[in-house]
LUMFI-14055 format. One line per field, with one value per residue (C-alpha): x, y, z; chain; residue in three letters; residue number from 1. Coordinates in Angstrom, 3 decimals, padded with zeros to 6 digits. Example, Ala and Ser with C-alpha at 12.3 -4.5 7.8 and 13.67 -1.06 7.14 Angstrom:
BEGIN
X <- 012.300;013.670
Y <- -004.500;-001.060
Z <- 007.800;007.140
mol <- A;A
type <- ALA;SER
seq <- 1;2
***
This chain:
BEGIN
X <- 051.131;052.590;052.409;049.363;046.012;043.015;041.251;044.232;044.540;040.864;040.486;040.271;042.849;042.829;045.695;048.690;049.190;048.263;046.262;042.972;039.779;039.190;041.973;041.764;039.151;040.286;043.896;043.259;044.398;041.567;040.963;037.632;037.350;037.831;035.529;032.710;033.401;033.124;029.902;028.379;029.303;027.829;024.595;024.021;026.252;028.794;026.725;026.178;022.576;023.870;025.630;022.415;020.464;022.965;022.934;019.135;019.304;022.006;021.482;025.263;027.190;027.370;031.128;031.521;029.381;031.434;034.528;032.931;032.239;035.784;037.334;038.987;037.256;034.816;031.505;031.245;029.573;026.258;026.368;027.455;024.362;022.192;023.881;023.318;019.581;019.415;022.143;022.338;025.830;027.156;025.526;027.059;030.453;030.434;029.419;032.253;034.772;033.525;034.120;030.408;029.950;027.266;025.032;025.704;024.651;021.547;020.515;020.991;018.990;016.133;016.168;016.199;013.314;011.272;011.975;010.984;007.742;006.968;007.714;005.411;002.629;003.133;002.887;-000.280;-001.777;-000.913;-002.443;-005.568;-005.192
Y <- -103.003;-102.321;-098.901;-097.672;-097.738;-099.177;-095.806;-094.136;-096.948;-096.855;-093.075;-091.363;-088.615;-085.546;-084.551;-082.786;-080.859;-077.559;-076.556;-074.833;-074.469;-073.114;-074.078;-075.358;-078.132;-081.322;-080.680;-081.930;-078.528;-078.255;-079.511;-081.382;-081.524;-077.772;-076.996;-079.003;-077.387;-073.923;-074.856;-076.213;-073.057;-070.845;-072.843;-073.592;-071.189;-072.190;-072.622;-075.845;-075.632;-075.829;-079.088;-080.461;-079.547;-081.385;-084.384;-084.563;-084.186;-086.814;-089.059;-088.996;-089.161;-085.694;-086.001;-086.738;-083.722;-081.448;-082.710;-081.854;-078.299;-077.988;-079.308;-082.240;-084.923;-085.045;-086.869;-090.397;-090.861;-091.754;-088.692;-086.487;-087.564;-086.663;-083.253;-082.717;-083.240;-080.512;-077.973;-075.732;-074.652;-078.220;-079.080;-076.070;-076.778;-080.388;-079.280;-076.741;-079.337;-081.683;-078.885;-078.913;-075.181;-075.891;-077.411;-074.535;-072.067;-074.110;-074.217;-070.465;-069.773;-071.963;-070.201;-066.756;-067.738;-068.898;-065.670;-063.588;-065.545;-064.887;-061.184;-060.931;-062.658;-060.149;-057.245;-058.718;-059.134;-055.556;-054.246;-056.300;-058.362
Z <- 052.900;056.278;057.832;055.922;057.657;055.884;055.801;054.134;051.596;050.640;050.595;047.238;047.443;045.275;043.061;044.562;041.312;042.955;039.880;040.439;038.456;035.897;033.528;029.999;029.915;028.261;029.237;032.771;033.945;036.434;039.906;039.823;043.602;044.027;041.092;042.700;046.093;044.560;042.752;045.971;047.870;045.119;045.020;048.696;050.659;053.291;056.420;058.355;057.124;053.537;054.342;055.857;052.710;050.498;052.859;052.474;048.690;048.153;051.199;051.549;054.806;056.469;056.900;053.181;052.279;054.560;052.733;049.364;050.534;051.914;048.704;050.485;048.417;045.535;045.362;043.996;040.628;042.267;044.515;041.624;039.678;042.677;042.852;039.130;039.713;042.336;041.564;038.511;039.592;039.789;036.444;034.725;036.309;035.092;031.585;031.630;032.794;030.054;027.514;026.580;026.137;023.530;026.215;028.612;025.904;025.051;028.725;029.102;025.937;027.133;030.504;028.899;026.605;029.619;031.530;028.499;028.195;031.882;031.457;028.418;030.376;033.221;030.770;029.262;032.761;033.708;030.498;031.100;027.935
mol <- A;A;A;A;A;A;A;A;A;A;A;A;A;A;A;A;A;A;A;A;A;A;A;A;A;A;A;A;A;A;A;A;A;A;A;A;A;A;A;A;A;A;A;A;A;A;A;A;A;A;A;A;A;A;A;A;A;A;A;A;A;A;A;A;A;A;A;A;A;A;A;A;A;A;A;A;A;A;A;A;A;A;A;A;A;A;A;A;A;A;A;A;A;A;A;A;A;A;A;A;A;A;A;A;A;A;A;A;A;A;A;A;A;A;A;A;A;A;A;A;A;A;A;A;A;A;A;A;A
type <- MET;MET;GLY;MET;SER;ARG;SER;GLN;LYS;ASP;ARG;LYS;LEU;ARG;SER;ASP;SER;GLY;LYS;THR;PHE;PRO;LYS;ALA;PRO;GLY;ALA;LEU;GLY;PHE;ASP;PHE;VAL;GLU;ALA;ILE;ALA;GLN;ALA;LEU;ARG;ARG;GLU;PHE;GLY;GLN;SER;PRO;ALA;ALA;VAL;LYS;VAL;VAL;VAL;ARG;LEU;THR;ARG;ALA;ASN;PRO;ARG;ALA;VAL;ARG;ASN;TRP;PHE;ALA;GLY;ASN;ASN;GLY;PRO;SER;GLY;GLU;ASN;LEU;VAL;ALA;LEU;LEU;ARG;HIS;SER;GLU;GLU;VAL;LEU;GLU;THR;VAL;LEU;PHE;LEU;ALA;ASP;ARG;HIS;ASP;LEU;ILE;THR;ALA;ARG;LYS;LEU;ALA;GLY;ALA;ARG;GLU;LYS;LEU;LYS;GLU;MET;LEU;GLU;MET;ILE;ASP;ASP;LEU;GLN;GLY;LEU
seq <- 1;2;3;4;5;6;7;8;9;10;11;12;13;14;15;16;17;18;19;20;21;22;23;24;25;26;27;28;29;30;31;32;33;34;35;36;37;38;39;40;41;42;43;44;45;46;47;48;49;50;51;52;53;54;55;56;57;58;59;60;61;62;63;64;65;66;67;68;69;70;71;72;73;74;75;76;77;78;79;80;81;82;83;84;85;86;87;88;89;90;91;92;93;94;95;96;97;98;99;100;101;102;103;104;105;106;107;108;109;110;111;112;113;114;115;116;117;118;119;120;121;122;123;124;125;126;127;128;129
***
């Protein structure tokens, strides 16, 4: 393979389709790399400090993490699992891309139930019950 550097050969390149998230899940009409980048920016912000937080959480290379935030590359499977542990936005994005709306709804219901429980406890405390 003359003319191609090792780093270019080994690099996982994203699709040149030009399609952006969200499109119809299951039809591969989405850009996984951009979807993860958007989720990371929603969850952690866009500052250099945000990159450092994600580096600590995933133990990934800082340059790789900057590329995730920029939408140049997506995380490996191992790093994606680490992100899923720490980011509600990434988890919900992956569930959406997997067309698992049932799990998104179940998560939101559980969260709403927990918030309602906390609110009822606050009301009881304020009323001295």
